N, C-alpha and C positions, 0 to 999 in steps of 0.2 A: 504494500500500500504506500502511496506517495503522500507526503505531507505537503499541504499547501504552504507556499512561502511567498513573502512579499519582499519587495526591494525598498528598504527605507531610504538609503542614500541614493541620490540621483545617479544614474549611470552617466558616465561622461565619455564621450568620444572626442578626444582632444587631438587635433591634427597639428603636427609639428613639421614644418618643411625644413629640409636641409639647406644650408647656405644662408646668406643674408642679403640685404637690399643692394649692397655694392657688388654682389657676385656677378661677373660678366660671362659666366659659362652659359651654354645653351641648356634648355630644359632636358635634352637627352643626356647631357653630361652630369646633371644633378641626380642624386639618389632619390628614390621614390619617397613621397611623403608618407607618414604613418601616424598612428595615434594609439590610444589605449582605452580599454573599457574597465572601469573600476566601480565597486559598489559594496554594500553591506547587505547580506541576505539574512532576513529575520523571519520568525514565525508570526502568527496572527496576533500574539501578545507583545511583540517587539523584541523578544529575546533572540540573540544571534544563533544562527544555525551553522553548526560545524560540519564539514565534509560534504557540502552541497557541490555537485559537479556543475560548474558554470562553463558554457561553451559558446565560442564566437568564431566564425570563419574557420572551423576545423581545429581550433586550439581550445583545450580544456584545462581548467585548474580547479582545485577544491578550495572551498572557503575555509579560512583558518579558525582558530578558537574564538575570534571576535566576529566571525561571519564575513570577514573581508575577503574579497577576491579581486585580483588585478590581472588583466590579460594585456600584455604589451604588444606592440607592433601590429596593430589592427589596421587594415587597409581602409582609407577613408571611403565612405559611401553615404548616399542620402538616407539609406535605411540599413540597419545592422540587426540581424536576428540574434538574440541572446536566449539560450535555453538553460533551464535549471533542472537538475535531476537529483533526487534524494530518495533512497529506499528506506523503508522502515516506518 
């Protein structure tokens, strides 16, 4: 049976481009932009859930003792599907 979980902290997809304003290289020369998805997984009472598998774009991490999960290097997209799995 799966426990219903809610995400208290807002998920953030933060894009960080490589290079700076004075960079004269062409877009093909620059590394691809990336971001991260981070949040806190909690139960319906607000307590953190440990060991929830959080998945984004084929990368998965488990939430820690504080319910925190961070997935680095997420490709920017107008929409990102985030899935949460917890057995028990």
